[in-house]
C-alpha positions as CSV (number, residue, x, y, z in Angstrom):
1,X,0.0,0.0,0.0
2,X,2.9,2.3,0.7
3,X,4.2,1.8,-2.8
4,X,0.8,2.8,-4.3
5,X,0.8,6.0,-2.2
6,X,4.4,6.8,-3.3
7,X,3.5,6.2,-6.9
8,X,0.5,8.4,-6.6
9,X,2.6,11.2,-5.0
10,X,5.3,10.9,-7.7
11,X,2.9,10.6,-10.7
12,X,-0.4,12.2,-9.7
13,X,-1.8,12.6,-13.3
14,X,-0.9,9.0,-14.2
15,X,-2.4,7.7,-11.0
16,X,-5.6,9.7,-11.6
17,X,-5.8,8.5,-15.2
18,X,-5.5,4.8,-14.1
19,X,-8.1,5.2,-11.3
20,X,-10.6,7.2,-13.5
21,X,-10.0,4.8,-16.5
22,X,-10.5,1.7,-14.3
23,X,-13.8,3.1,-12.9
24,X,-15.1,4.2,-16.3
25,X,-14.2,0.8,-17.9
26,X,-16.0,-1.1,-15.1
27,X,-19.1,1.1,-15.5
28,X,-18.9,0.6,-19.3
29,X,-18.7,-3.2,-19.0
30,X,-21.6,-3.3,-16.6
31,X,-23.7,-1.1,-19.0
32,X,-23.0,-3.2,-22.1
33,X,-23.5,-6.6,-20.5
34,X,-26.7,-7.5,-22.2
35,X,-26.5,-5.3,-25.3
36,X,-25.0,-8.0,-27.5
37,X,-21.9,-6.2,-28.8
38,X,-19.1,-8.1,-30.5
39,X,-15.8,-8.5,-28.7
40,X,-14.1,-6.2,-31.1
41,X,-16.7,-3.5,-30.5
42,X,-16.4,-3.8,-26.7
43,X,-12.6,-3.6,-27.0
44,X,-12.9,-0.4,-29.1
45,X,-15.2,1.1,-26.5
46,X,-12.8,0.2,-23.8
47,X,-9.9,1.8,-25.6
48,X,-11.9,5.0,-26.3
49,X,-13.0,5.1,-22.7
50,X,-9.4,4.9,-21.4
51,X,-8.4,7.6,-23.8
52,X,-11.3,9.8,-22.7
53,X,-10.3,9.3,-19.1
54,X,-6.8,10.5,-20.0
55,X,-8.2,13.5,-21.7
56,X,-10.3,14.4,-18.7
57,X,-7.3,14.2,-16.4
58,X,-5.3,16.3,-18.8
59,X,-8.0,19.0,-19.0
60,X,-8.4,19.0,-15.2
61,X,-4.6,19.3,-14.7
62,X,-4.3,22.4,-16.9
63,X,-5.5,24.6,-14.1
């Protein structure tokens, strides 16, 4: 646990990106459970979601 805190202190934007991306991907996977998407479509949504999380963290860090 101490290593995670140290990593978050040294790389706050990257840690925020990982945490936000993980949360967003979990919500996405729950939302598309019964939609019937193909695996390639789900993978594309996951990639775009992770990129969106990175963009959100970058925009917030501009202040």
